[in-house]
Steps between C-alpha positions, in 0.01 A plus 500: 500500500540830314151619417605698191153479343353715778768768472414857404366513144667723246286762332637452146419865426854504365760239410645321803831393350715586198820316405762620250747288303537171322243271345644191334483135417675277754627192318499246782590130475125435535404739218442866413316721752435874534738661746702798615484631857260792429251272324538227763418753772204647311364155417507387864361832624213480252424144607481617861254774411703815440454722197845484341673615182840423345685763296715313250557428131504200266606473138269529201556132431311172548665436837387842619143448389492158664641646822237777517224246439630280781526793742136580424393135528644491853260780595740793482466840336707557184419872469856619564687230307660684209604347167844597372551545127860378480606320819403136550292338772717388790582131544699373800644149513489362855690200632382379840781364716472197726411718801211663311686828441467641145786612274403760236620570145353843420516655151574871441356722358129417493171694490479579875841671480319790331177568691335828399341747741199715414232692690283192557790307657594793723138530615480126569806507726396824673164351598620152602522401867833322447768497228758218468824508300807276481850502353465290182253744346758778545793347312447722192520879522166545320286304745718610791432869442130428442485328839668783687257742340210290630648483849453875532121442493467172692329496842651187661825392332601137552846402379538125435871473423486165315860494367592301189872446433630714215189719486560769761751763609587623847402855401149395389436286808602775741287749308193274506518414871537867590156575350308227684261512793518122549801284413482127430825308457617143536789414730775529237358826364492649848862394553611652167330835563636508854854441375466785250388732781769392745259304718651153449640498855142495632275196539183461296265670744741788554527545123122519469487756781778706343337502156168605652666793674708600198211504252209564736324181388156407629633145522767262373413139417768235454399164355719211613410216264435185698528690828203728435509880523554787742348848497631806687233765559455770765800378696380138519599180323233258380636154416301241307624148409398331178228237486620146434434395139660276240688752284455458123677823406536845656424697181263779601487406869645835606258679268205312652627591847517869413160508325339332800672733742378804305148358493506450877658839564246687286224311684639648825595167656755504787856452376531159669196379303632659179822301542319175579267530202786598265717207608208261457434607141873509422540147632203377296651654187827314561303175526384539138671549163542848350465853630120537470341171606134481593452520879155473653382666821434154642868413448598819681262421787638147526866602516425777750348236729810279493 
């Protein structure tokens, strides 16, 4: 069993984790829930014990106020959630397919397409142990340029590609992966990037090795859906299968994986244990509805023992 509770404690003299990007309402078949990859990651990280902040924006409308209240009710900080005067709060309609995979209908433009940067935000990112960003939050030039300004100050830059059809460009993706220290991609995202860079003749592991060499990454993590995940670090591959669960939907499962990996990594766990813990929490998330379900430590202990 992974004894995560006895791992090195974090000092909390500064913020452990900051995420940049979207905060939204996910309209699922089962109802409306708070979502967006940056919030999903922060919510899970906070639940695990990290000090985490999300830099985002909602509209000055009832949906925005309700969303901020829910974020707070889940135990998360709302200090860096901005309110936009003219753009609306983001709502995403999600249809879950028979295999549990979600299909997204994402509106543009919305409040998080215009995130503002000031001295307090720059200081937050500069002092954080880890900074996570993904592609959807970069679809508009305003938020995109704000993000790249923040990356100049970030200590540990984690790029979570998280592609959404119709909401990214090749130029932006290549620019964002170039800035990262750690890259997280799913299998199809890895294949797309590799094809752009002329690496499509290589197998998956060779692509991960080549990207690490090209961009001098600390590590590359590829999530493989029902097959688990693989991490390439310091010349070694670390493979972790998923834990067997009854899948309800996979909304937020990748976000839970990444949040749990970051938690483990910042707690100085060995990479094999980071992968095991992350896959356990990701699997538990897929066994529940929505991107931010409640997961207890006893549930994590139980699945790690299976």
